[in-house]
Biopython code that builds the backbone (N, CA, C, O; Angstrom):
import numpy as np
from Bio.PDB.StructureBuilder import StructureBuilder

atoms = [
    (1, "MET", "N", (-36.139, -4.966, -15.180)),
    (1, "MET", "CA", (-34.808, -5.099, -15.746)),
    (1, "MET", "C", (-33.835, -5.450, -14.621)),
    (1, "MET", "O", (-33.781, -4.750, -13.610)),
    (2, "THR", "N", (-33.083, -6.508, -14.785)),
    (2, "THR", "CA", (-32.127, -6.921, -13.759)),
    (2, "THR", "C", (-30.718, -6.559, -14.190)),
    (2, "THR", "O", (-30.375, -6.579, -15.372)),
    (3, "ALA", "N", (-29.920, -6.229, -13.196)),
    (3, "ALA", "CA", (-28.517, -5.895, -13.476)),
    (3, "ALA", "C", (-27.749, -7.172, -13.784)),
    (3, "ALA", "O", (-28.078, -8.247, -13.284)),
    (4, "ASP", "N", (-26.718, -7.034, -14.615)),
    (4, "ASP", "CA", (-25.880, -8.184, -14.909)),
    (4, "ASP", "C", (-25.184, -8.639, -13.639)),
    (4, "ASP", "O", (-24.719, -7.819, -12.848)),
    (5, "LYS", "N", (-25.116, -9.939, -13.450)),
    (5, "LYS", "CA", (-24.444, -10.493, -12.282)),
    (5, "LYS", "C", (-22.933, -10.327, -12.433)),
    (5, "LYS", "O", (-22.366, -10.629, -13.483)),
    (6, "ILE", "N", (-22.291, -9.844, -11.369)),
    (6, "ILE", "CA", (-20.839, -9.669, -11.393)),
    (6, "ILE", "C", (-20.188, -11.043, -11.369)),
    (6, "ILE", "O", (-20.568, -11.911, -10.583)),
    (7, "LYS", "N", (-19.210, -11.228, -12.235)),
    (7, "LYS", "CA", (-18.528, -12.515, -12.346)),
    (7, "LYS", "C", (-17.039, -12.318, -12.125)),
    (7, "LYS", "O", (-16.552, -11.187, -12.106)),
    (8, "GLY", "N", (-16.324, -13.404, -11.961)),
    (8, "GLY", "CA", (-14.875, -13.361, -11.826)),
    (8, "GLY", "C", (-14.428, -12.810, -10.487)),
    (8, "GLY", "O", (-15.197, -12.791, -9.525)),
    (9, "PRO", "N", (-13.186, -12.363, -10.426)),
    (9, "PRO", "CA", (-12.612, -11.899, -9.162)),
    (9, "PRO", "C", (-13.429, -10.797, -8.489)),
    (9, "PRO", "O", (-13.509, -10.757, -7.261)),
    (10, "ALA", "N", (-14.032, -9.910, -9.267)),
    (10, "ALA", "CA", (-14.792, -8.797, -8.683)),
    (10, "ALA", "C", (-15.995, -9.274, -7.877)),
    (10, "ALA", "O", (-16.509, -8.528, -7.044)),
    (11, "SER", "N", (-16.450, -10.497, -8.108)),
    (11, "SER", "CA", (-17.593, -11.012, -7.355)),
    (11, "SER", "C", (-17.248, -11.175, -5.867)),
    (11, "SER", "O", (-18.147, -11.242, -5.029)),
    (12, "TYR", "N", (-15.969, -11.238, -5.543)),
    (12, "TYR", "CA", (-15.531, -11.362, -4.150)),
    (12, "TYR", "C", (-15.445, -10.010, -3.438)),
    (12, "TYR", "O", (-15.361, -9.971, -2.210)),
    (13, "PHE", "N", (-15.464, -8.910, -4.180)),
    (13, "PHE", "CA", (-15.154, -7.609, -3.593)),
    (13, "PHE", "C", (-16.055, -7.194, -2.432)),
    (13, "PHE", "O", (-15.535, -6.696, -1.433)),
    (14, "PRO", "N", (-17.374, -7.370, -2.506)),
    (14, "PRO", "CA", (-18.194, -6.965, -1.356)),
    (14, "PRO", "C", (-17.814, -7.712, -0.066)),
    (14, "PRO", "O", (-17.760, -7.111, 1.007)),
    (15, "SER", "N", (-17.557, -9.002, -0.175)),
    (15, "SER", "CA", (-17.200, -9.752, 1.028)),
    (15, "SER", "C", (-15.798, -9.404, 1.523)),
    (15, "SER", "O", (-15.543, -9.449, 2.727)),
    (16, "ILE", "N", (-14.891, -9.060, 0.618)),
    (16, "ILE", "CA", (-13.540, -8.642, 1.013)),
    (16, "ILE", "C", (-13.621, -7.332, 1.787)),
    (16, "ILE", "O", (-13.005, -7.188, 2.843)),
    (17, "GLU", "N", (-14.381, -6.379, 1.261)),
    (17, "GLU", "CA", (-14.517, -5.090, 1.941)),
    (17, "GLU", "C", (-15.162, -5.252, 3.313)),
    (17, "GLU", "O", (-14.739, -4.618, 4.280)),
    (18, "LYS", "N", (-16.165, -6.083, 3.397)),
    (18, "LYS", "CA", (-16.857, -6.309, 4.677)),
    (18, "LYS", "C", (-15.944, -7.004, 5.687)),
    (18, "LYS", "O", (-15.863, -6.591, 6.844)),
    (19, "LYS", "N", (-15.265, -8.047, 5.252)),
    (19, "LYS", "CA", (-14.460, -8.847, 6.169)),
    (19, "LYS", "C", (-13.204, -8.117, 6.649)),
    (19, "LYS", "O", (-12.829, -8.230, 7.816)),
    (20, "TYR", "N", (-12.555, -7.368, 5.754)),
    (20, "TYR", "CA", (-11.266, -6.760, 6.100)),
    (20, "TYR", "C", (-11.358, -5.255, 6.354)),
    (20, "TYR", "O", (-10.357, -4.624, 6.692)),
    (21, "GLY", "N", (-12.552, -4.676, 6.195)),
    (21, "GLY", "CA", (-12.815, -3.307, 6.595)),
    (21, "GLY", "C", (-12.144, -2.209, 5.796)),
    (21, "GLY", "O", (-12.017, -1.081, 6.271)),
    (22, "ARG", "N", (-11.719, -2.525, 4.600)),
    (22, "ARG", "CA", (-11.068, -1.523, 3.744)),
    (22, "ARG", "C", (-11.611, -1.656, 2.336)),
    (22, "ARG", "O", (-11.960, -2.755, 1.904)),
    (23, "PRO", "N", (-11.687, -0.535, 1.610)),
    (23, "PRO", "CA", (-12.184, -0.615, 0.232)),
    (23, "PRO", "C", (-11.190, -1.333, -0.680)),
    (23, "PRO", "O", (-9.994, -1.388, -0.395)),
    (24, "ILE", "N", (-11.693, -1.869, -1.752)),
    (24, "ILE", "CA", (-10.858, -2.591, -2.717)),
    (24, "ILE", "C", (-9.741, -1.697, -3.237)),
    (24, "ILE", "O", (-8.638, -2.176, -3.501)),
    (25, "SER", "N", (-10.013, -0.406, -3.388)),
    (25, "SER", "CA", (-8.972, 0.506, -3.878)),
    (25, "SER", "C", (-7.748, 0.501, -2.959)),
    (25, "SER", "O", (-6.625, 0.655, -3.440)),
    (26, "ASP", "N", (-7.940, 0.329, -1.653)),
    (26, "ASP", "CA", (-6.807, 0.235, -0.722)),
    (26, "ASP", "C", (-6.002, -1.029, -0.991)),
    (26, "ASP", "O", (-4.771, -0.999, -1.012)),
    (27, "TRP", "N", (-6.702, -2.133, -1.196)),
    (27, "TRP", "CA", (-5.998, -3.403, -1.451)),
    (27, "TRP", "C", (-5.275, -3.352, -2.793)),
    (27, "TRP", "O", (-4.174, -3.887, -2.923)),
    (28, "GLN", "N", (-5.879, -2.721, -3.781)),
    (28, "GLN", "CA", (-5.220, -2.595, -5.074)),
    (28, "GLN", "C", (-3.987, -1.702, -4.966)),
    (28, "GLN", "O", (-2.974, -1.967, -5.614)),
    (29, "ALA", "N", (-4.060, -0.661, -4.166)),
    (29, "ALA", "CA", (-2.895, 0.208, -3.958)),
    (29, "ALA", "C", (-1.762, -0.577, -3.308)),
    (29, "ALA", "O", (-0.596, -0.389, -3.657)),
    (30, "PHE", "N", (-2.097, -1.456, -2.365)),
    (30, "PHE", "CA", (-1.093, -2.306, -1.724)),
    (30, "PHE", "C", (-0.411, -3.188, -2.765)),
    (30, "PHE", "O", (0.815, -3.302, -2.788)),
    (31, "VAL", "N", (-1.213, -3.807, -3.619)),
    (31, "VAL", "CA", (-0.662, -4.678, -4.668)),
    (31, "VAL", "C", (0.256, -3.877, -5.583)),
    (31, "VAL", "O", (1.381, -4.291, -5.861)),
    (32, "ARG", "N", (-0.226, -2.743, -6.043)),
    (32, "ARG", "CA", (0.564, -1.920, -6.972)),
    (32, "ARG", "C", (1.846, -1.406, -6.339)),
    (32, "ARG", "O", (2.848, -1.227, -7.031)),
    (33, "MET", "N", (1.828, -1.169, -5.046)),
    (33, "MET", "CA", (3.004, -0.684, -4.327)),
    (33, "MET", "C", (4.119, -1.733, -4.325)),
    (33, "MET", "O", (5.293, -1.403, -4.154)),
    (34, "HIS", "N", (3.740, -2.998, -4.518)),
    (34, "HIS", "CA", (4.719, -4.084, -4.461)),
    (34, "HIS", "C", (5.112, -4.631, -5.833)),
    (34, "HIS", "O", (5.774, -5.665, -5.925)),
    (35, "TYR", "N", (4.704, -3.936, -6.898)),
    (35, "TYR", "CA", (5.181, -4.327, -8.217)),
    (35, "TYR", "C", (6.685, -4.179, -8.250)),
    (35, "TYR", "O", (7.191, -3.260, -7.605)),
    (36, "PRO", "N", (7.428, -4.992, -8.935)),
    (36, "PRO", "CA", (7.028, -5.968, -9.934)),
    (36, "PRO", "C", (6.929, -7.399, -9.392)),
    (36, "PRO", "O", (7.224, -8.349, -10.117)),
    (37, "ALA", "N", (6.526, -7.562, -8.157)),
    (37, "ALA", "CA", (6.385, -8.912, -7.602)),
    (37, "ALA", "C", (5.427, -9.729, -8.470)),
    (37, "ALA", "O", (4.545, -9.182, -9.132)),
    (38, "LYS", "N", (5.616, -11.019, -8.452)),
    (38, "LYS", "CA", (4.783, -11.929, -9.238)),
    (38, "LYS", "C", (3.460, -12.192, -8.521)),
    (38, "LYS", "O", (3.313, -11.914, -7.331)),
    (39, "HIS", "N", (2.509, -12.731, -9.266)),
    (39, "HIS", "CA", (1.158, -12.981, -8.771)),
    (39, "HIS", "C", (1.162, -13.676, -7.409)),
    (39, "HIS", "O", (0.589, -13.154, -6.453)),
    (40, "MET", "N", (1.789, -14.825, -7.308)),
    (40, "MET", "CA", (1.724, -15.582, -6.060)),
    (40, "MET", "C", (2.503, -14.916, -4.925)),
    (40, "MET", "O", (2.180, -15.121, -3.755)),
    (41, "GLU", "N", (3.512, -14.129, -5.251)),
    (41, "GLU", "CA", (4.211, -13.355, -4.221)),
    (41, "GLU", "C", (3.265, -12.307, -3.635)),
    (41, "GLU", "O", (3.238, -12.091, -2.423)),
    (42, "LEU", "N", (2.499, -11.668, -4.497)),
    (42, "LEU", "CA", (1.540, -10.669, -4.052)),
    (42, "LEU", "C", (0.437, -11.308, -3.205)),
    (42, "LEU", "O", (0.038, -10.754, -2.180)),
    (43, "VAL", "N", (-0.047, -12.462, -3.631)),
    (43, "VAL", "CA", (-1.053, -13.197, -2.852)),
    (43, "VAL", "C", (-0.483, -13.522, -1.470)),
    (43, "VAL", "O", (-1.153, -13.327, -0.456)),
    (44, "GLY", "N", (0.745, -14.015, -1.437)),
    (44, "GLY", "CA", (1.390, -14.354, -0.168)),
    (44, "GLY", "C", (1.528, -13.159, 0.758)),
    (44, "GLY", "O", (1.362, -13.287, 1.971)),
    (45, "MET", "N", (1.833, -11.993, 0.189)),
    (45, "MET", "CA", (1.958, -10.775, 1.009)),
    (45, "MET", "C", (0.620, -10.402, 1.644)),
    (45, "MET", "O", (0.564, -10.070, 2.828)),
    (46, "LEU", "N", (-0.446, -10.455, 0.867)),
    (46, "LEU", "CA", (-1.759, -10.131, 1.414)),
    (46, "LEU", "C", (-2.145, -11.119, 2.516)),
    (46, "LEU", "O", (-2.742, -10.733, 3.521)),
    (47, "LYS", "N", (-1.809, -12.371, 2.326)),
    (47, "LYS", "CA", (-2.129, -13.387, 3.320)),
    (47, "LYS", "C", (-1.300, -13.211, 4.595)),
    (47, "LYS", "O", (-1.846, -13.234, 5.697)),
    (48, "SER", "N", (0.005, -13.038, 4.448)),
    (48, "SER", "CA", (0.876, -12.987, 5.622)),
    (48, "SER", "C", (0.827, -11.640, 6.338)),
    (48, "SER", "O", (0.870, -11.597, 7.568)),
    (49, "GLU", "N", (0.737, -10.543, 5.591)),
    (49, "GLU", "CA", (0.778, -9.216, 6.211)),
    (49, "GLU", "C", (-0.591, -8.707, 6.652)),
    (49, "GLU", "O", (-0.681, -7.833, 7.514)),
    (50, "HIS", "N", (-1.664, -9.256, 6.059)),
    (50, "HIS", "CA", (-2.999, -8.739, 6.370)),
    (50, "HIS", "C", (-3.998, -9.822, 6.759)),
    (50, "HIS", "O", (-5.169, -9.525, 6.997)),
    (51, "GLY", "N", (-3.553, -11.070, 6.828)),
    (51, "GLY", "CA", (-4.431, -12.159, 7.252)),
    (51, "GLY", "C", (-5.550, -12.466, 6.278)),
    (51, "GLY", "O", (-6.570, -13.039, 6.660)),
    (52, "MET", "N", (-5.366, -12.092, 5.030)),
    (52, "MET", "CA", (-6.393, -12.322, 4.024)),
    (52, "MET", "C", (-6.395, -13.799, 3.627)),
    (52, "MET", "O", (-5.338, -14.423, 3.536)),
    (53, "GLY", "N", (-7.563, -14.343, 3.397)),
    (53, "GLY", "CA", (-7.678, -15.712, 2.928)),
    (53, "GLY", "C", (-7.161, -15.834, 1.503)),
    (53, "GLY", "O", (-7.080, -14.845, 0.776)),
    (54, "HIS", "N", (-6.812, -17.051, 1.111)),
    (54, "HIS", "CA", (-6.217, -17.269, -0.207)),
    (54, "HIS", "C", (-7.132, -16.813, -1.344)),
    (54, "HIS", "O", (-6.684, -16.117, -2.256)),
    (55, "GLY", "N", (-8.394, -17.196, -1.298)),
    (55, "GLY", "CA", (-9.320, -16.834, -2.376)),
    (55, "GLY", "C", (-9.497, -15.334, -2.520)),
    (55, "GLY", "O", (-9.525, -14.803, -3.630)),
    (56, "HIS", "N", (-9.617, -14.656, -1.384)),
    (56, "HIS", "CA", (-9.769, -13.200, -1.417)),
    (56, "HIS", "C", (-8.503, -12.537, -1.935)),
    (56, "HIS", "O", (-8.575, -11.644, -2.779)),
    (57, "ALA", "N", (-7.354, -12.956, -1.446)),
    (57, "ALA", "CA", (-6.082, -12.380, -1.898)),
    (57, "ALA", "C", (-5.891, -12.617, -3.390)),
    (57, "ALA", "O", (-5.480, -11.715, -4.120)),
    (58, "ASN", "N", (-6.184, -13.809, -3.831)),
    (58, "ASN", "CA", (-6.034, -14.148, -5.247)),
    (58, "ASN", "C", (-6.958, -13.292, -6.110)),
    (58, "ASN", "O", (-6.559, -12.846, -7.185)),
    (59, "ALA", "N", (-8.182, -13.058, -5.652)),
    (59, "ALA", "CA", (-9.130, -12.245, -6.404)),
    (59, "ALA", "C", (-8.630, -10.811, -6.551)),
    (59, "ALA", "O", (-8.700, -10.238, -7.638)),
    (60, "VAL", "N", (-8.128, -10.232, -5.468)),
    (60, "VAL", "CA", (-7.625, -8.855, -5.519)),
    (60, "VAL", "C", (-6.443, -8.759, -6.479)),
    (60, "VAL", "O", (-6.384, -7.859, -7.316)),
    (61, "VAL", "N", (-5.506, -9.694, -6.349)),
    (61, "VAL", "CA", (-4.313, -9.659, -7.201)),
    (61, "VAL", "C", (-4.680, -9.890, -8.661)),
    (61, "VAL", "O", (-4.220, -9.155, -9.535)),
    (62, "ALA", "N", (-5.491, -10.887, -8.933)),
    (62, "ALA", "CA", (-5.860, -11.196, -10.323)),
    (62, "ALA", "C", (-6.559, -10.008, -10.973)),
    (62, "ALA", "O", (-6.246, -9.653, -12.109)),
    (63, "HIS", "N", (-7.493, -9.397, -10.272)),
    (63, "HIS", "CA", (-8.227, -8.264, -10.834)),
    (63, "HIS", "C", (-7.305, -7.062, -11.060)),
    (63, "HIS", "O", (-7.399, -6.388, -12.086)),
    (64, "THR", "N", (-6.423, -6.799, -10.109)),
    (64, "THR", "CA", (-5.507, -5.663, -10.230)),
    (64, "THR", "C", (-4.538, -5.865, -11.386)),
    (64, "THR", "O", (-4.314, -4.953, -12.181)),
    (65, "LEU", "N", (-3.965, -7.055, -11.477)),
    (65, "LEU", "CA", (-3.040, -7.326, -12.575)),
    (65, "LEU", "C", (-3.748, -7.230, -13.929)),
    (65, "LEU", "O", (-3.176, -6.727, -14.897)),
    (66, "ALA", "N", (-4.983, -7.710, -13.994)),
    (66, "ALA", "CA", (-5.733, -7.633, -15.250)),
    (66, "ALA", "C", (-6.011, -6.183, -15.635)),
    (66, "ALA", "O", (-5.936, -5.827, -16.811)),
    (67, "GLU", "N", (-6.331, -5.349, -14.652)),
    (67, "GLU", "CA", (-6.577, -3.928, -14.938)),
    (67, "GLU", "C", (-5.310, -3.237, -15.445)),
    (67, "GLU", "O", (-5.368, -2.368, -16.315)),
    (68, "ASP", "N", (-4.169, -3.636, -14.887)),
    (68, "ASP", "CA", (-2.918, -2.962, -15.198)),
    (68, "ASP", "C", (-2.168, -3.546, -16.392)),
    (68, "ASP", "O", (-1.146, -3.007, -16.816)),
    (69, "LYS", "N", (-2.681, -4.643, -16.927)),
    (69, "LYS", "CA", (-2.012, -5.284, -18.056)),
    (69, "LYS", "C", (-2.093, -4.374, -19.271)),
    (69, "LYS", "O", (-3.175, -3.900, -19.616)),
    (70, "PRO", "N", (-0.970, -4.123, -19.918)),
    (70, "PRO", "CA", (-1.002, -3.268, -21.101)),
    (70, "PRO", "C", (-1.856, -3.901, -22.206)),
    (70, "PRO", "O", (-1.839, -5.116, -22.402)),
    (71, "ALA", "N", (-2.575, -3.084, -22.897)),
    (71, "ALA", "CA", (-3.412, -3.574, -24.002)),
    (71, "ALA", "C", (-2.526, -4.129, -25.107)),
    (71, "ALA", "O", (-1.466, -3.580, -25.405)),
    (72, "ALA", "N", (-2.969, -5.205, -25.699)),
    (72, "ALA", "CA", (-2.221, -5.815, -26.800)),
    (72, "ALA", "C", (-2.232, -4.849, -27.987)),
    (72, "ALA", "O", (-3.247, -4.228, -28.304)),
    (73, "ALA", "N", (-1.099, -4.747, -28.613)),
    (73, "ALA", "CA", (-0.974, -3.817, -29.757)),
    (73, "ALA", "C", (-1.455, -4.461, -31.033)),
    (73, "ALA", "O", (-1.425, -3.833, -32.091)),
]
sb = StructureBuilder()
sb.init_structure("model")
sb.init_model(0)
sb.init_chain("A")
sb.init_seg("    ")
for serial, (resi, resn, name, xyz) in enumerate(atoms, 1):
    if name == "N":
        sb.init_residue(resn, " ", resi, " ")
    sb.init_atom(name, np.array(xyz, "f"), 0.0, 1.0, " ", f" {name:<3s}", serial, name[0])
structure = sb.get_structure()
């Protein structure tokens, strides 16, 4: 039995943790701390303040925003 392959932004998480030396929960806390900034503002902050590459920053922000999006009523 094989595990389902991780898809979407979360597929970047192992390489983000390895490259930047912090767990994803730390990066998500950073993103949440800067709400209500917009998606690309948050990506820019991760890039400029932490040297994160665009793809990695975008993955963290997209996944965090998706988790925090209120469920449709």
